[in-house]
Each structure stands twice: as structure tokens, then as C-alpha cells.
N, C-alpha and C positions, 0 to 999 in steps of 0.2 A: 128629494131635495139634493142638489149637488153642491158640494163645498169647493170643488176645484176652481170654478171661475172666480170665487171670492177670495182665494188664497193670495196673500201678499207676503213677500219676503222683506223683513224689516231691517236687514243688514244694509249699511250704507256702502256705496260702491268704492269709496276710498279706504275703507277699513282693512281690506285684505284678509287673507286667511290666517288662522292662528299659527301655522307653521312658519310662515315668513315673518310674522311679528316676533316670534320666539327667536328665530335666527338673527333678526335685526338687533334684538336686545343682547344676545350673546356677543355679537360682533362689537356692539357699542361698549359692553362691559370690558371686553379684552382691550379695546383701544383706550378706554379711560384708565385702566390699570397701567398700560404702557406709558401713557402720558404722565401719570403720577411718578412712575419709576424714573423716567427721564427727567422730570422736573426736579426730583431730588438728587439725581446723579450728576447732572450738568454743573450745578454750582460747586460740587465737591471736586471736580476735575482740576488739576493744577493748571495755572495760567502760564503762558510762555513769557519769558523775560523779554522786556523791551530793550532794544539797542539804543545807545545814545544818539541824539539827533545829529545829523550830518552837518558839518561846518559849511556855512554859506560862503562861496567864494567872494573875495574882496571886490572884484569887478561887478558882480551882481548886486552887492550891497550898495556900492556907489551909484549904480544905475537906478535902483529903487529909490534911494534917497533923493537923487536929482529929480526924478519924475514926481516925487511927492512935493517938491518945492516949486515946480513949474506953475505959472499962473493958470488959472482955470479958464476954459473957453466958455463964452456966454451962449452956447448953442442950445442949451436946454432951458432957457428962460431965467437963468441965474440961480435956480433953486439948488442945484448940485454945487455950484460955486460957493454959495452962501454956507451950505452945510459943511463943505470942505474947509472953508476959512474958519468956521466956528470950531471944528474938530482940531485944526492945527493950533488955534489959540488956546483951547482947553488942554492940549498936550503940552504946550509950552509952560503953562502955569503949574507950579508945584502944588500938590494937594496936601492938606493937613491930615495927618493920621490921628485917630483918637489915642489918647494916652500920652501924647507928647507934651513937653512943657510949653506953656503959653496958651493952653486951651481956655 
């Protein structure tokens, strides 16, 4: 009786050899250790100081304020105009803050 024709290899083709699996685990371990080290180190680094905001020129301020007050064009079906008018109306109304007298 011959056993050779009935022999089957029960390893799955995507399993790979043990050497490559061990090499993958070693690389993965090193990368995870580096990730943890950088994850701890980065929040501890000093942050750069922010510079003060640059002053907006008066001409640019006037131009933006004029453009904001221009009437809205009805090219979009009026939806943007309606939203713009509502936003301007809500900006003009003073809002009450909690804790002020007269609540």
C-alpha cells in the first residue's frame, strides 16, 4: 500500500512560513513601541508662542463692511438673501447674557 498519493498538506496558502511571521511580529512590536514613545513625547514638547494678530487696514475694513451692507441679489432663488438678512438682523439685536440684572 502506498501512502504518497493520499498525503495532503494541511497548511493554508496564506499562512506563510514561521520565519516571516516572526519577522512581522518583531517589526510590528518595534513600530508600536516607537508609536507609544512619540505619543508620549509630542504632547510634552514646548509649543511656539503665537504672535499678535495683524491689524487690518482701514481701507479693507471699510470695503468689507460696505460689501456686507449691499443688497442681496436674487440669483439663487432668494435662499441666500433670506439667510443673509436673518443673520444681519440677529447681529443687530443685542443678546441677553445669563446672570445680568433683569433676567
